[in-house]
Phi, psi and omega in degrees: 000315180294322176301317171303312185296314180303309180303319179295315177288333175290320181295318176300314178296325174295314179296323174292323170297318184285335185239126172241105184231109182251002178102319181256347175208157182213135174218120178219145185238136179236136176247115179211129175054041177075012177254147168245116181248123180239136175240134178227126176228137174226161169226158182215172174299143182287126172238122186286328185047226177278001182282163185261125179238126173205171175259153178226130179292152177248169184298329181281004182092001180273197179207154180229147175268131181246135170244114182058034184089350193246132182297139182254141175222164177098020173222138172294148177062007177062024180234116178300125183268175172299335180273352190294142183235148174226169171298132165251342178215126170222097191229140172222147181223147170249123176051036179089353186261109181306136174238094192306142172251131182287136174312331184290348183274343184222347190294325183283353182265102179266163181052048178295140177254124192247015178291129174240168176249143176289318183257168175297131174216169178293333185216130163212145187279352171225125176237136185234130172244134180242125183301125186304333177276351173079030180266336187201156171231156183230127180253139170240116179233139170255141178217161186176152170250014179136278180269337187265064185275156175203167166234149178230152183218130179242147168243110182256119189247147178301325178281003175092349187276065182292152171195156172289148180230169182281116182292343178289349182241028183286102178197189187298067173235160177220000000 
């Protein structure tokens, strides 16, 4: 019985060392099928800098906010506030080799939430599924500044063919 408890505690410690999730940053490494997959995400205060932020009319008479031509979600009233956060880093690597993620896949998601749970729980704002063969990882993230909430899903592939996916079908799919 003591051996089983020790092994369980050791496994939890390894999981804690491998995953760092502080809300504004996440770095986690997975060892699966001979592959080492590292995911790094960070956020920072939203800064427009030299980027273009504009509105586009929709067919139904509404409007959407675009940042560098990408629709922006995750902020009330469609206007980034002084508390708005954005991704500053969205990186994945396989066996130490970066596999670039195009900014158009994440730039429009404001106020991302990066908190994960070490143990299974009913809720975590970021959930990660790793392919048992080590070819892809899938992320489901919830983001919001309060009322402007959303869910987003990414499929990140070893071959670099990353894409957004439908968060309603987040499960073991590729």
